[in-house]
C-alpha positions in Angstrom: 0.0 0.0 0.0 2.8 2.4 0.9 4.6 1.6 -2.4 1.4 2.3 -4.3 1.1 5.7 -2.5 4.7 6.6 -3.5 4.0 5.6 -7.1 0.9 7.7 -7.2 2.7 10.6 -5.7 5.5 10.3 -8.2 2.9 10.3 -11.1 1.6 13.6 -9.8 5.2 15.0 -9.6 6.0 14.2 -13.2 3.4 16.5 -14.9 5.4 17.0 -18.1 8.7 15.4 -18.3 9.4 15.0 -22.0 12.6 13.6 -23.2 15.1 15.5 -25.4 14.6 14.7 -29.0 17.0 14.6 -31.9 17.2 17.4 -34.4 17.7 17.4 -38.1 20.4 19.4 -39.9 20.1 20.9 -43.3 20.9 17.5 -45.0 17.8 15.9 -43.3 19.9 13.6 -41.2 18.9 13.1 -37.6 21.4 14.0 -34.9 20.7 12.2 -31.6 21.4 14.1 -28.4 24.5 13.0 -26.5 23.7 10.3 -24.0 23.6 11.5 -20.4 25.7 9.9 -17.6 22.3 9.6 -15.8 21.0 7.2 -18.5 23.4 4.4 -17.3 22.7 5.3 -13.6 21.0 2.2 -12.0 18.6 3.2 -9.1 18.2 -0.4 -7.9 22.0 -0.9 -7.5 23.0 2.6 -6.3 22.6 2.5 -2.5 25.2 0.7 -0.4 24.0 -1.9 2.1 25.0 0.6 4.8 22.9 3.4 3.3 19.9 1.1 3.1 20.4 -0.1 6.7 20.7 3.6 7.9 17.5 4.4 6.2 15.8 1.4 7.8 14.9 -0.2 4.4 16.0 -3.5 2.8 17.3 -4.5 -0.5 17.1 -5.6 -3.1 14.9 -2.9 -4.5 11.9 -3.5 -6.7 12.2 -1.9 -10.1 9.5 0.7 -10.8 8.9 1.4 -14.5 5.4 2.9 -14.2 6.8 6.0 -16.0 9.2 5.2 -18.8 10.7 8.7 -18.5 11.4 8.2 -14.8 12.5 4.6 -14.1 13.3 3.9 -10.5 13.5 1.5 -7.7 11.5 1.0 -4.4 12.9 -0.2 -1.1 10.6 -1.1 1.8 11.1 -0.8 5.5 9.1 -0.7 8.7 9.3 3.0 9.4 9.4 4.2 5.8 9.6 3.2 2.2 12.4 4.8 0.0 12.3 5.2 -3.7 15.0 6.4 -6.1 14.1 7.7 -9.6 16.0 9.2 -12.4 14.8 11.6 -15.2 17.7 11.8 -17.5 15.8 13.7 -20.2 14.6 16.5 -18.0 17.1 19.1 -16.6 16.6 20.0 -13.0 15.3 23.6 -13.6 12.8 22.4 -16.2 11.7 19.5 -14.0 11.0 21.9 -11.1 9.1 24.3 -13.3 6.9 21.6 -14.7 6.4 19.3 -11.7 3.0 19.4 -10.0 4.3 20.5 -6.6 2.3 22.3 -3.9 5.2 23.3 -1.7 8.9 23.5 -2.8 11.9 24.5 -0.8 15.3 24.8 -2.5 18.4 23.6 -0.7 22.1 23.0 -1.5 23.2 19.4 -1.5 26.9 19.5 -1.3 27.2 22.1 -4.1 24.5 20.5 -6.1 21.1 22.2 -6.9 18.4 20.5 -5.0 14.8 21.1 -3.8 12.3 19.3 -1.6 8.6 19.2 -2.3 5.3 17.6 -1.9 2.9 16.9 -4.8 0.1 19.4 -4.9 -2.9 17.9 -3.1 -0.7 15.4 -1.3 0.3 17.5 1.7 -0.1 15.7 5.0 -0.2 12.2 3.4 3.2 11.2 4.5 5.0 11.4 1.1 7.8 13.8 0.3 10.5 14.0 -2.4 13.9 15.6 -2.8 15.0 16.5 -6.3 18.7 16.7 -7.3 20.5 18.2 -10.3 22.5 15.3 -11.8 24.3 15.0 -15.2 21.9 17.3 -17.0 18.8 15.5 -15.6 17.1 15.0 -12.3 17.3 12.4 -9.6 14.3 12.0 -7.2 14.5 10.6 -3.7 10.9 9.9 -2.4 10.1 8.8 1.2 6.8 7.5 2.2 6.2 7.3 6.0 5.4 3.8 7.3 2.6 2.9 9.7 4.6 1.3 12.5 6.9 4.2 13.4 6.2 7.8 12.5 8.9 9.5 10.5 9.0 13.0 9.0 9.2 12.1 5.3 10.6 15.5 4.1 13.4 15.4 6.7 14.2 11.8 5.8 14.1 12.5 2.1 16.5 15.5 2.5 18.8 13.5 4.7 19.1 10.7 2.1 19.5 13.2 -0.7 22.4 15.0 1.0 24.0 11.6 1.8 24.0 10.4 -1.8 24.6 13.7 -3.5 28.4 13.3 -3.7 28.1 10.0 -5.5 25.6 11.1 -8.2 26.8 11.6 -11.7 27.8 15.2 -12.5 
């Protein structure tokens, strides 16, 4: 149930996240955009066992491909669920301007642009996401509060985002 809530929240976050398309030059040939380092980033194999344990969640993660433009991975725990998504085709600033967020607070994650937000209409439902600028795209860390131990999802999301920021692709 918690994973479903996180998935629903993420669907609301990704209002318009179109990928970058190729262009044609005067000769009519298509030129594909350069692949992003974020394209090869694997959300299911990114966290170390220590990071998962510190967050109170277990691996392996369950792949989440509900949105093809934002593949991710879900990790479950007793006090919270943790999801990690990537949006390689949507630069951070564009993602933030197009996401369906009700409340957004920018922050610095070790010199990387970041923000924390809650999907419009989802305030108070125990789901919060941090967004990080990574390799020309966006990485999303979503925390959904569990039912056995209350956690503050925005605080946990930001803590995890700041912890992983140095290891994300530039």
